[in-house]
C-alpha positions as CSV (number, residue, x, y, z in Angstrom):
1,M,-60.5,17.5,-60.8
2,P,-61.8,15.5,-57.3
3,I,-59.7,13.5,-54.8
4,V,-60.1,10.3,-55.2
5,A,-59.2,7.6,-52.8
6,Q,-57.4,4.8,-54.6
7,S,-54.8,2.9,-52.5
8,T,-52.4,1.1,-55.0
9,E,-51.3,-0.7,-51.5
10,T,-54.0,-2.7,-49.7
11,T,-52.4,-4.7,-46.9
12,D,-50.2,-1.8,-44.8
13,W,-50.6,1.3,-42.6
14,V,-49.4,3.8,-44.7
15,S,-52.1,3.2,-47.4
16,R,-55.1,3.0,-45.1
17,F,-54.5,6.2,-43.4
18,A,-53.3,7.6,-47.2
19,D,-57.5,6.7,-47.9
20,E,-58.8,8.0,-44.9
21,V,-56.8,11.4,-45.1
22,I,-57.4,11.7,-49.1
23,A,-61.1,11.3,-48.8
24,E,-61.1,13.6,-45.7
25,S,-59.2,16.3,-47.3
26,E,-61.7,16.4,-50.3
27,R,-64.6,16.5,-47.9
28,R,-63.2,19.6,-45.8
29,A,-61.0,21.1,-48.4
30,P,-62.3,19.9,-52.0
31,G,-59.6,21.0,-54.3
32,K,-56.8,21.9,-52.3
33,P,-53.6,20.5,-51.3
34,V,-53.8,17.9,-48.5
35,V,-51.8,19.0,-45.6
36,V,-50.4,17.1,-42.9
37,A,-48.2,18.0,-39.8
38,S,-45.4,17.6,-37.7
39,G,-44.1,19.5,-34.8
40,L,-41.0,19.6,-33.3
41,S,-39.5,21.5,-30.5
42,P,-36.0,22.1,-30.5
43,S,-35.1,22.9,-26.8
44,G,-32.3,20.5,-27.0
45,P,-31.2,17.3,-28.9
46,I,-34.2,16.0,-31.8
47,H,-34.2,12.3,-30.8
48,L,-35.1,9.6,-32.5
49,G,-38.5,9.3,-30.6
50,N,-39.3,13.1,-31.8
51,L,-38.3,11.2,-35.2
52,R,-41.6,9.3,-35.6
53,E,-43.6,12.7,-35.3
54,V,-41.9,13.1,-38.7
55,M,-41.9,9.8,-40.4
56,T,-45.7,8.8,-39.7
57,P,-47.2,11.9,-42.0
58,H,-43.8,11.9,-44.2
59,L,-44.8,8.1,-45.1
60,V,-48.4,9.1,-45.4
61,A,-47.6,12.0,-47.7
62,D,-45.4,10.5,-49.6
63,E,-48.0,8.0,-50.6
64,I,-50.6,10.9,-51.7
65,R,-47.7,12.1,-53.4
66,R,-47.1,8.6,-55.3
67,R,-50.9,8.8,-56.2
68,G,-50.6,11.9,-58.0
69,H,-52.0,14.3,-55.3
70,E,-50.4,17.3,-54.1
71,V,-49.5,17.5,-50.3
72,R,-47.9,19.6,-48.1
73,H,-45.8,18.5,-45.0
74,L,-45.8,21.1,-42.3
75,I,-43.3,20.9,-39.9
76,S,-43.8,23.4,-36.9
77,W,-40.6,24.9,-35.3
78,D,-41.8,25.4,-32.1
79,D,-39.1,27.4,-31.4
80,Y,-41.0,30.8,-29.8
81,D,-41.4,28.1,-27.2
82,R,-40.0,28.5,-23.5
83,Y,-36.6,27.5,-22.8
84,R,-37.5,25.3,-19.6
85,K,-34.4,23.7,-18.5
86,V,-30.6,23.5,-19.0
87,P,-30.3,20.0,-21.0
88,N,-27.4,17.3,-19.2
89,G,-24.7,16.1,-21.1
90,V,-24.7,18.8,-24.4
91,A,-21.4,19.8,-25.0
92,G,-20.6,23.6,-25.1
93,V,-23.3,23.6,-22.0
94,D,-22.6,24.5,-18.6
95,A,-25.0,25.4,-15.3
96,T,-25.1,29.8,-16.8
97,W,-27.7,29.1,-19.3
98,A,-30.2,28.6,-16.4
99,E,-29.9,32.2,-16.6
100,H,-32.2,31.8,-19.7
101,I,-34.9,29.7,-18.6
102,G,-38.2,31.3,-20.1
103,K,-36.9,33.0,-22.9
104,P,-37.6,32.2,-26.3
105,L,-35.9,29.6,-27.1
106,T,-34.4,31.7,-30.2
107,S,-33.5,34.0,-27.6
108,V,-30.9,31.7,-25.7
109,P,-27.4,31.6,-26.9
110,A,-26.6,28.4,-28.9
111,P,-24.1,26.0,-27.4
112,K,-20.4,27.0,-27.1
113,G,-18.5,26.7,-30.6
114,S,-21.4,26.3,-32.5
115,A,-22.0,27.9,-36.2
116,H,-25.6,29.3,-35.6
117,P,-27.2,32.2,-34.1
118,N,-29.2,30.9,-31.3
119,W,-30.3,27.6,-29.4
120,A,-33.0,27.1,-31.7
121,E,-30.8,27.1,-34.9
122,H,-28.7,24.8,-33.3
123,F,-30.5,21.9,-33.1
124,K,-32.7,22.4,-35.4
125,A,-29.8,22.4,-37.9
126,A,-28.7,19.0,-37.4
127,M,-32.3,17.3,-38.0
128,I,-33.0,19.4,-41.2
129,E,-29.8,17.7,-42.0
130,S,-30.7,14.2,-41.5
131,L,-34.1,14.5,-42.6
132,A,-32.6,15.6,-46.6
133,E,-30.5,12.3,-46.0
134,L,-33.8,10.3,-44.9
135,G,-35.6,11.8,-48.0
136,V,-37.8,13.9,-46.0
137,E,-39.9,16.5,-48.1
138,F,-41.0,18.8,-46.0
139,D,-42.2,22.9,-45.7
140,G,-40.7,24.1,-42.2
141,I,-42.6,26.8,-40.5
142,S,-40.5,28.6,-37.7
143,Q,-43.4,29.9,-35.0
144,T,-40.5,32.6,-33.4
145,A,-41.0,34.1,-37.6
146,Q,-44.9,33.8,-37.1
147,Y,-45.5,35.1,-33.8
148,T,-43.3,38.2,-34.2
149,S,-44.2,39.2,-37.3
150,G,-47.9,39.3,-37.0
151,V,-49.4,36.4,-38.8
152,Y,-51.2,34.9,-35.9
153,R,-52.2,38.7,-34.7
154,E,-56.1,38.1,-35.4
155,Q,-56.0,34.6,-34.6
156,I,-54.6,35.7,-31.0
157,L,-57.0,38.8,-31.0
158,H,-60.1,36.1,-31.0
159,A,-58.7,34.2,-28.9
160,M,-58.7,36.7,-26.5
161,R,-62.0,37.8,-27.4
162,H,-63.1,34.2,-26.7
163,R,-61.0,33.6,-23.5
164,G,-64.5,32.6,-21.3
165,D,-65.0,30.3,-23.8
166,I,-61.8,28.5,-23.8
167,D,-61.5,28.8,-19.8
168,A,-64.6,27.0,-20.0
169,I,-63.5,24.3,-21.7
170,L,-60.1,24.2,-19.8
171,A,-62.1,24.2,-16.6
172,Q,-64.2,21.2,-17.4
173,Y,-60.5,18.8,-17.2
174,R,-59.0,21.3,-13.8
175,T,-62.2,19.7,-11.9
176,K,-61.3,16.3,-12.7
177,P,-58.8,14.9,-9.9
178,K,-55.4,14.5,-11.2
179,T,-54.1,10.9,-12.5
180,K,-50.6,9.9,-12.8
181,K,-50.4,10.8,-16.9
182,P,-48.1,8.6,-19.1
183,Q,-45.1,9.8,-19.9
184,Q,-44.9,11.6,-23.1
185,Q,-42.9,11.5,-26.6
186,K,-44.6,15.0,-27.7
187,P,-42.0,17.6,-28.5
188,V,-41.5,19.4,-24.8
189,D,-41.5,22.9,-25.0
190,A,-44.2,22.5,-27.7
191,A,-46.6,19.9,-25.8
192,E,-47.9,19.2,-22.5
193,L,-45.1,19.4,-20.4
194,E,-44.0,16.0,-18.6
195,A,-45.3,15.5,-15.4
196,E,-41.9,14.9,-14.3
197,E,-40.1,18.0,-15.5
198,G,-41.0,20.0,-13.0
199,S,-43.6,22.7,-11.8
200,G,-45.5,25.4,-13.6
201,A,-46.8,22.9,-16.5
202,A,-50.6,24.0,-15.0
203,S,-50.1,27.5,-16.1
204,E,-48.1,27.2,-19.2
205,D,-50.8,24.8,-20.0
206,D,-53.5,26.7,-19.6
207,G,-52.5,30.4,-19.6
208,S,-52.5,33.3,-17.5
209,S,-55.0,33.5,-14.6
210,G,-54.9,36.3,-11.9
211,S,-57.3,38.8,-10.6
212,A,-58.3,40.2,-13.6
213,G,-59.2,36.9,-15.1
214,Y,-57.9,34.4,-17.3
215,F,-56.1,34.8,-20.3
216,P,-54.9,32.7,-23.4
217,Y,-51.9,34.6,-23.9
218,K,-48.6,35.1,-22.4
219,P,-46.4,38.1,-23.2
220,Y,-42.5,37.8,-23.0
221,C,-41.3,40.5,-20.5
222,G,-40.0,43.6,-22.7
223,N,-37.4,43.5,-20.0
224,C,-36.0,40.9,-19.2
225,E,-37.4,38.8,-21.9
226,K,-38.8,35.8,-19.8
227,D,-42.2,34.8,-19.7
228,L,-42.5,34.8,-16.0
229,T,-45.7,37.3,-16.8
230,T,-49.3,37.9,-15.9
231,V,-51.8,39.7,-17.6
232,T,-53.1,42.2,-14.9
233,A,-55.6,44.3,-17.3
234,Y,-56.8,44.1,-20.9
235,D,-59.6,46.0,-23.1
236,D,-61.3,44.2,-25.5
237,G,-62.3,47.1,-27.4
238,T,-58.6,49.3,-27.5
239,T,-57.0,45.9,-27.2
240,E,-54.8,47.5,-24.4
241,L,-52.8,44.9,-22.2
242,T,-50.7,45.0,-19.2
243,Y,-48.6,42.7,-17.6
244,A,-46.3,42.6,-15.1
245,C,-43.0,40.0,-15.0
246,T,-42.4,38.3,-11.6
247,A,-39.0,37.6,-12.8
248,C,-37.6,41.1,-12.7
249,G,-40.4,43.2,-11.6
250,F,-40.8,44.9,-15.1
251,S,-44.6,46.0,-16.4
252,E,-46.0,48.0,-19.0
253,T,-49.0,48.7,-21.0
254,V,-49.4,47.9,-24.7
255,R,-51.9,47.7,-27.7
256,L,-52.0,43.7,-28.6
257,N,-53.1,44.7,-31.8
258,E,-49.7,46.0,-32.5
259,F,-47.7,44.0,-30.3
260,N,-45.2,40.8,-31.6
261,R,-43.8,39.7,-28.4
262,G,-45.6,37.2,-26.8
263,K,-47.6,33.9,-27.8
264,L,-50.7,31.6,-27.5
265,V,-50.2,29.2,-24.3
266,W,-50.1,25.5,-25.8
267,K,-53.3,24.1,-25.3
268,V,-54.4,27.3,-27.7
269,D,-51.6,27.8,-29.3
270,W,-52.0,24.0,-31.0
271,P,-55.9,24.1,-32.2
272,M,-55.1,27.8,-33.3
273,R,-52.7,26.3,-35.9
274,W,-54.7,23.5,-36.9
275,A,-57.6,25.7,-38.1
276,Y,-55.3,28.1,-39.7
277,E,-53.3,25.7,-41.8
278,G,-55.7,23.3,-42.4
279,V,-54.7,20.5,-41.0
280,I,-55.8,17.1,-41.6
281,F,-53.7,14.5,-40.8
282,E,-51.0,15.5,-37.5
283,P,-50.3,11.9,-35.3
284,S,-49.5,12.8,-31.3
285,G,-47.9,10.7,-28.8
286,V,-49.8,8.6,-26.8
287,D,-49.7,10.9,-23.7
288,H,-52.2,12.7,-25.7
289,S,-54.8,10.0,-25.5
290,S,-55.4,11.0,-21.5
291,P,-58.2,13.2,-20.6
292,G,-57.1,16.9,-20.3
293,S,-54.2,15.9,-22.7
294,S,-53.6,18.6,-25.4
295,F,-55.0,16.6,-28.3
296,Q,-58.4,16.7,-26.4
297,V,-59.0,19.5,-24.9
298,G,-57.1,20.9,-28.7
299,G,-59.7,19.2,-30.3
300,Q,-62.5,20.9,-28.6
301,I,-61.1,24.4,-28.2
302,V,-60.1,24.4,-32.1
303,G,-64.1,25.3,-33.1
304,I,-63.6,28.8,-31.5
305,F,-61.0,29.4,-34.4
306,G,-63.7,27.6,-36.9
307,G,-61.7,24.4,-37.7
308,K,-61.8,21.0,-36.9
309,Q,-59.1,18.7,-35.0
310,P,-57.0,16.5,-37.8
311,I,-57.2,13.1,-38.1
312,G,-54.0,10.4,-36.7
313,P,-52.7,8.0,-34.7
314,M,-51.4,8.2,-31.6
315,Y,-47.9,6.6,-31.8
316,A,-46.2,4.3,-29.3
317,F,-42.9,5.2,-27.7
318,V,-39.4,4.8,-30.0
319,G,-36.7,3.0,-27.5
320,I,-32.8,2.5,-28.1
321,S,-31.4,-1.2,-27.1
322,G,-30.4,-0.9,-23.3
323,M,-31.5,2.7,-23.1
324,A,-34.5,3.3,-21.4
325,K,-37.3,5.8,-22.6
326,M,-35.8,8.9,-25.0
327,S,-36.6,12.5,-23.8
328,S,-35.4,15.7,-25.6
329,S,-35.1,17.9,-22.3
330,R,-31.6,15.4,-21.7
331,G,-28.6,15.5,-23.2
332,G,-27.1,11.9,-24.7
333,V,-30.1,10.8,-26.3
334,P,-29.7,8.9,-29.9
335,T,-30.6,11.6,-32.4
336,P,-31.4,10.9,-36.3
337,A,-27.9,12.0,-36.9
338,D,-26.5,9.6,-34.3
339,A,-28.4,6.6,-36.0
340,L,-27.4,7.6,-39.8
341,Q,-24.1,7.4,-38.2
342,I,-24.1,3.9,-38.4
343,M,-26.9,2.9,-40.7
344,E,-28.0,3.6,-44.2
345,P,-31.3,5.7,-44.3
346,Q,-32.7,3.0,-45.8
347,L,-32.7,0.9,-42.9
348,L,-33.7,3.7,-40.4
349,R,-36.9,4.5,-42.8
350,W,-37.8,0.7,-42.3
351,L,-37.7,0.2,-39.1
352,Y,-40.7,3.4,-38.7
353,A,-42.2,2.1,-41.9
354,R,-42.6,-1.7,-41.0
355,R,-44.3,-1.2,-37.6
356,R,-47.9,0.5,-37.3
357,P,-47.3,3.6,-35.0
358,N,-49.3,2.4,-32.1
359,Q,-46.4,-0.1,-32.3
360,S,-43.4,0.3,-30.2
361,F,-40.0,-0.9,-31.3
362,K,-36.3,-0.3,-30.9
363,I,-33.7,0.8,-32.4
364,A,-30.2,-0.8,-32.4
365,F,-27.0,0.5,-31.4
366,D,-25.4,-2.8,-30.0
367,Q,-25.0,-6.1,-31.4
368,E,-28.6,-6.4,-32.7
369,I,-28.0,-4.2,-35.5
370,Q,-25.7,-6.6,-37.4
371,R,-29.7,-8.7,-36.7
372,L,-31.2,-5.9,-38.3
373,Y,-29.2,-5.4,-41.6
374,D,-29.0,-9.4,-41.8
375,E,-33.3,-9.2,-41.7
376,W,-33.2,-6.3,-44.0
377,D,-30.7,-7.9,-46.4
378,R,-32.8,-11.3,-46.2
379,L,-36.3,-8.8,-47.6
380,D,-34.1,-6.9,-50.0
381,A,-33.6,-10.7,-51.6
382,K,-36.9,-12.0,-50.8
383,V,-38.4,-8.5,-52.7
384,A,-35.8,-9.1,-55.5
385,D,-36.9,-12.5,-56.1
386,G,-40.7,-12.1,-56.0
387,S,-41.5,-14.1,-52.7
388,A,-41.7,-11.3,-50.2
389,L,-45.3,-10.6,-48.6
390,P,-47.7,-8.0,-49.9
391,A,-47.1,-6.0,-46.9
392,D,-43.3,-6.4,-46.7
393,V,-42.8,-5.7,-50.2
394,A,-44.5,-2.1,-49.2
395,A,-43.0,-1.2,-46.2
396,H,-39.7,-2.1,-48.5
397,S,-40.7,0.4,-51.2
398,R,-40.9,3.3,-48.7
399,A,-37.6,2.3,-47.3
400,V,-36.1,2.5,-50.6
401,R,-37.6,5.3,-52.3
402,T,-40.3,8.3,-52.1
403,A,-42.3,10.0,-54.4
404,G,-39.6,12.1,-55.7
405,G,-37.2,8.8,-56.6
406,E,-34.9,5.9,-54.9
407,L,-32.6,7.0,-52.0
408,P,-28.3,6.8,-52.9
409,R,-27.8,3.0,-52.0
410,T,-24.6,0.9,-52.2
411,P,-23.6,-0.6,-55.0
412,R,-22.3,-4.1,-53.5
413,P,-24.3,-4.2,-50.0
414,L,-21.5,-7.0,-48.6
415,P,-23.2,-8.1,-44.9
416,Y,-23.0,-5.5,-42.6
417,R,-21.4,-7.9,-39.7
418,T,-18.7,-8.9,-42.4
419,L,-17.8,-5.2,-42.8
420,A,-17.4,-4.9,-39.4
421,S,-15.4,-7.7,-38.8
422,V,-12.9,-6.4,-41.1
423,A,-13.4,-3.0,-39.9
424,D,-12.5,-4.0,-36.7
425,I,-9.6,-6.2,-38.0
426,T,-8.0,-3.8,-40.4
427,A,-8.3,-0.6,-37.6
428,G,-8.7,1.7,-40.4
429,H,-6.3,0.3,-43.3
430,E,-7.9,0.8,-46.0
431,D,-5.8,-1.2,-48.4
432,Q,-6.3,-3.8,-46.3
433,A,-10.1,-3.6,-45.5
434,L,-9.9,-3.9,-49.8
435,R,-7.7,-6.8,-49.9
436,I,-10.0,-8.8,-47.6
437,L,-13.5,-7.6,-49.2
438,S,-11.9,-8.9,-52.6
439,E,-11.3,-12.4,-51.4
440,L,-14.9,-12.6,-50.3
441,D,-16.1,-14.2,-53.7
442,P,-12.9,-14.3,-55.7
443,S,-14.8,-14.9,-58.6
444,N,-16.2,-11.1,-58.3
445,P,-13.5,-9.3,-56.3
446,L,-14.8,-6.1,-55.3
447,G,-13.0,-3.4,-57.2
448,S,-12.6,-0.8,-55.0
449,L,-14.1,0.6,-51.4
450,D,-16.4,3.0,-52.9
451,E,-18.1,-0.2,-54.3
452,A,-19.1,-1.2,-50.6
453,R,-20.1,2.3,-49.4
454,P,-21.7,4.1,-47.8
455,R,-22.2,1.0,-45.8
456,Y,-18.7,0.0,-45.6
457,D,-18.5,3.5,-43.5
458,K,-21.4,2.9,-41.2
459,A,-20.2,-0.1,-40.3
460,E,-16.9,1.1,-39.9
461,A,-18.4,3.6,-37.7
462,W,-20.2,1.6,-35.4
463,I,-16.9,-0.4,-35.1
464,N,-15.3,2.6,-33.9
465,T,-18.2,4.6,-31.6
466,H,-20.5,1.3,-30.2
467,V,-18.1,-1.2,-29.5
468,P,-15.8,-1.3,-26.3
469,A,-12.5,-1.2,-26.5
470,D,-12.2,-4.7,-24.8
471,Q,-14.3,-6.1,-27.7
472,R,-12.0,-5.3,-30.3
473,T,-10.3,-7.7,-32.1
474,I,-6.7,-7.5,-31.6
475,V,-4.9,-10.8,-33.8
476,R,-2.0,-12.1,-32.3
477,D,2.0,-10.9,-33.6
478,E,3.5,-13.9,-32.6
479,P,2.0,-17.7,-32.4
480,D,0.7,-18.9,-28.7
481,T,3.8,-21.6,-28.5
482,E,2.8,-22.7,-24.7
483,L,-0.7,-23.8,-26.3
484,L,0.1,-25.1,-29.2
485,K,2.4,-27.7,-27.1
486,S,0.1,-28.5,-25.0
487,L,-2.4,-29.9,-27.3
488,D,-3.6,-33.1,-27.6
489,E,-3.5,-35.1,-30.9
490,P,-7.2,-34.6,-32.0
491,S,-6.5,-30.6,-31.7
492,R,-3.2,-31.0,-33.5
493,Q,-5.0,-33.1,-36.3
494,S,-8.1,-30.6,-36.4
495,L,-5.5,-27.8,-37.1
496,R,-3.7,-29.7,-40.0
497,L,-6.9,-30.3,-41.6
498,L,-8.0,-26.6,-41.9
499,L,-4.1,-25.8,-42.9
500,D,-4.3,-28.3,-45.3
501,G,-7.6,-27.1,-47.0
502,L,-6.6,-23.3,-46.8
503,A,-5.4,-22.6,-50.3
504,E,-7.9,-24.5,-51.9
505,H,-10.9,-22.7,-50.0
506,W,-9.5,-19.9,-49.4
507,S,-12.7,-17.3,-50.1
508,L,-15.6,-16.4,-48.2
509,D,-18.3,-19.5,-48.7
510,G,-14.9,-22.2,-49.2
511,L,-13.9,-20.9,-45.4
512,T,-17.1,-21.7,-44.2
513,H,-17.5,-24.8,-45.6
514,L,-14.0,-25.7,-44.0
515,V,-14.1,-24.3,-40.5
516,Y,-17.6,-26.2,-40.4
517,G,-16.0,-29.2,-42.3
518,V,-13.1,-30.4,-40.1
519,P,-14.8,-31.8,-36.6
520,K,-17.3,-33.5,-39.3
521,V,-14.1,-35.2,-41.2
522,Q,-12.4,-36.0,-38.0
523,A,-15.8,-37.7,-36.3
524,G,-16.1,-40.0,-39.9
525,F,-18.5,-37.9,-41.6
526,S,-18.3,-36.0,-44.9
527,A,-17.6,-32.6,-44.4
528,D,-20.9,-31.9,-46.2
529,A,-23.1,-33.7,-44.3
530,T,-25.9,-31.6,-43.1
531,P,-27.0,-31.0,-39.7
532,K,-29.9,-33.8,-39.8
533,E,-27.3,-36.7,-40.8
534,L,-25.3,-35.6,-37.5
535,P,-25.1,-36.4,-34.2
536,P,-25.7,-33.4,-31.7
537,E,-22.4,-34.0,-30.3
538,I,-20.8,-32.5,-34.0
539,K,-22.1,-29.4,-32.4
540,T,-20.2,-29.2,-29.6
541,A,-17.2,-30.5,-31.5
542,Q,-17.6,-27.5,-34.1
543,R,-17.6,-25.0,-31.0
544,S,-14.6,-26.4,-29.4
545,F,-12.6,-26.3,-32.3
546,F,-13.5,-22.6,-33.1
547,A,-12.6,-21.4,-29.5
548,L,-9.3,-23.4,-30.0
549,L,-8.8,-21.5,-33.5
550,Y,-9.6,-17.5,-31.7
551,H,-7.6,-18.3,-28.6
552,L,-4.8,-18.9,-31.2
553,L,-5.5,-15.7,-33.4
554,V,-7.0,-13.5,-31.5
555,G,-6.5,-15.0,-28.0
556,R,-10.0,-14.8,-26.9
557,D,-13.1,-17.5,-26.7
558,T,-15.2,-15.8,-29.6
559,G,-14.4,-13.0,-32.2
560,P,-15.8,-12.0,-35.6
561,R,-16.9,-15.2,-37.9
562,L,-14.0,-17.6,-38.7
563,P,-14.4,-17.3,-42.2
564,T,-13.9,-13.7,-42.2
565,L,-11.1,-13.5,-39.1
566,L,-9.0,-16.0,-41.7
567,L,-9.5,-13.7,-44.7
568,A,-8.3,-10.6,-42.5
569,V,-5.6,-12.7,-41.1
570,G,-4.5,-13.5,-44.3
571,Q,-3.1,-17.3,-45.6
572,E,0.9,-16.6,-44.7
573,R,-0.3,-15.4,-41.1
574,V,-2.4,-17.9,-40.4
575,R,0.1,-20.4,-41.2
576,H,2.4,-18.7,-39.0
577,L,0.4,-18.3,-35.9
578,L,-1.3,-22.1,-36.1
579,G,2.2,-23.5,-35.9
580,E,2.7,-24.6,-38.8
């Protein structure tokens, strides 16, 4: 049955790309599964910027599946790339790992203490686990397995026969003046090397060029395993290849038609795979918009292999609140696993789904995460009552479910900021947390913490890992008698009004009404008066009242939302600390 491009959602970027990809797949490979692709290099922690390389085609592939079409999302693990540098900040790794620079990533030892057999598998494992939690369905392809088993042998021999054509394409860009390239986000080791990441980039991108001419293939040395090799002779008829290693001095002659210890250079390898896999859609980082970039050059080289360049957007950078642009060649950058420790998969999916690929955005690990969750919960409510805009409905749908079904979700999704405050105040005491959360809405009390999980656990993890110790909430053990003695009569009256109303208003909504209402009543207004009915000075009075309560309860000017804090402290202790 021919594939028909018919969009169920016409207002979001995912549907528009799905229309285009389905139509292009029918033109190129009618009746066959649609193929979309991502490439990831396990050269170090695979970070949240790299995740966009996966989420963009995943969302498009998932839309195509929703329409009933067969689609394959390939993730090429570029684990046969060279180990280029020792990343900073990676646990279990020290300067001795520098001796492995130049080897395939799968030949480098895993960090100390790892349960995985090599460097590549160690960093792949964390990403695979995160993708499963995010509901990303994919077919993983190890490039080590592909190359060392001879899968690409014919493609390698073909590239060697056409090395002159490849060299001519690359030469068009070598003669151009060098310009400063934008920092890239394509996985390092698998893409063009970042300019700031060191020397040798041109030789690795272009291939082996010495006295014997240009070759788009690099052997890994049979002695030291490194790729610091130069092809010194090659015979197209016999496929005999001679290379020399500049690292250890080793040299040998092999038959390329039976030799599996080497790979095509990146600018040739990528387009070869487009042709071999029949890739229709693959995004690329903004760096690939520059002349001579891997994506642009690949668009010309792919024809040598009888294929066509995939369609796909340039995607923009993903940032972190308070951090610079991420690079996977450094350690210590946030990964999807780090994000999923503090946020539910739905929220993380939504951040990637709601922005077009060419729009940059930030992922919050600071206080901003509370605002993001508030925004998400408002959208959830609008979708439920039918008031959300079509594009927002589409992004929400892509966040909460895939073609395979709904992602697991928190049964009672209480506000994240409330859960974080409770986790902060109770410091891991679950019975106390359950007491407080049950009192938020006495008419519908929480039966167990499991009803608030996993969101509660995410909020608790955020408090424990991303809130500085000096910002944590510690409730006073005893009243601040000096402060209580120094209060003027209006301040004493405000405390009496609050204490008199505690029992009657002991719920989240009730206490919210009470603490905002006390300054209104003191000024001669109704506690129910709206901001429009009140003079501006009431806001000033409220801020002063709140500051007083914070000082008396936690010894600071600010803290968690007062209604939540009061519930957490408990009526008896609140009365004690406020001097009753």
